[in-house]
Structure formats: structure tokens, C-alpha cells
N, C-alpha and C positions, 0 to 999 in steps of 0.2 A: 481957718482951717486943716486940722494937718492931714499928710499927703494919705498919712497911715486909713483914715478917714474915706480916700477914693481908692483901695485895694479892691481888685472884681469886680469893678462898676468903668461902664463907657466913659473916657475924659476927650477935650477937646486940648489939645496940644498946639501954641503958633510956637515957629521957631526960630531962633537966632542967625543972623548976618554969614554964622561960621557953616550952620547946614545950608547955604543956598543955593549948593547945585543939584543939590535931593530933594529942597522941600522949599516953595513959597514961604516968605518971610511975613506977608500977611491974608494967609490964611488959614484956617484951622483946620487941624487933621483928629482925626476921629480914631481913637487906640481901646484897648480894652486894657485896665494898667494893672499885671499882675504880681507884683514886686516890687518894692522900694529896700535898698539897703541902707549902710551907714555910712557908705564913704561915697556918694552921689549920684548913685545909678539908679535908676531905675528900668523896673523889667515890662514888656511890652508885649504886647499881639497886634495884630493886621486882626481890621475887623472889615464885613462887605453890612452893607443893607440886604435886609431880608423881604418880600413882597409882603409880609405881616407888621412890619412896620418895628422889626425887629434886628439885631446885632448876631451876626455869627460869623468867632474866627477862624480864621485863614492859614495863620501861621502857628509856630512853632515862638514861645513866648523868646524873648531877646532882651538884653540888657544896654540901654545908650545912657550915655554921662548926661544926668540934669543940665547941664551949664548949656548944652545946645537948645534948651528950653525958654523960652524970653515967661508965658505964659501957661499955666495949667489951669482948666475950670472941669466940674463938671459937667458929662454930657447933659442933665435931663436938665440944668440952669444956663445952659446957654443958650446966648441969644443970633439969629439969623441964621436959623439949621439949615437953613437952602443952597447956603452958602459954605457947609461946612462939605471935607473930601474924605472918604474914605481910599483907604490904600486897596481894599478890594474893588470889582465891578459888584453890582448889582445882581444876588440874587434867583437865579429865574427856576419857577418851576418846574422839575422835571417829566417833559411828556413820557418820554420812552420810560422812566422808573415807576408812572401810574398806569400807565398803560402796561408793565411789566408786571406788577400788584394785580393788574384785574386779570388777566390771564393765569394767575399763581390762581387767584379764588372759583376761579370758574371752571382749568383743568382739572382734569379728576386725576386720583392720586394713581400711579401703577400699584398691582397686586402684586403682597407678596408671594413669595415662592416657599412652600411650606419646607420644612425641613425634613431631611429624612431623618425618622430612628432609626437606629440599629437597636437589635437586642443582644443582652449578655446572657454570652453560651457557659 
């Protein structure tokens, strides 16, 4: 399978030993693959899971060298999804945001002041 088939999809990456200070080599990390170039770089975005089992991007895209990657798989076909690691924390439904939306729907809108019309002489 070509890497171009995985662009704009969630992918699972396993890193090599040279990426060890930042990434565990035995753990699969979930990213969004945004782009691929001909020089051996992958453009990735960090993801976090949402409560409705979707993925949400939490960063701007950045480039990494594909030599740091040992394995790459499509997220949909990855086995052992419970052991995969997201780079972002789980998104929580915002109670404050829901309350603000409810108040906005209930609160009356302020009345507009009529504009003063001037008569032309």
C-alpha cells in the first residue's frame, strides 16, 4: 500500500530506537497523516480521542523524517486499539460551553434603539 493512500487518515506509527527519548518503541502512536513528500518526510498532526469515538486534531501539521518510523498502519485496521497511545488527552464535553449555549438560547436579546432620522432642509 502506498503512503498516498493514507493521506488525510488516522494512522498508527511505531518508532525506531533513535526516537526513544520522546517515543516508546513498543507502543503504537496515533496521528493524522496530512502529507508525504518525495524527500522522505511525513507531515503529521497530533490527535486526541473524543467521547464519541472520533479523533480531533490538536496541533498544526509538522514534518518528521520517515527514517524515525519503523511501522505505519491505517488506524482502522490496527489491532489492539486499547493499547494505542494518543499524543493528546481525552477531549471532555465542556459543561461550561453547554451552559453558555443554553443561557444564550433562553436570554432575551436586547432591544435595538431606533435611529434618529434627520430631516433635510
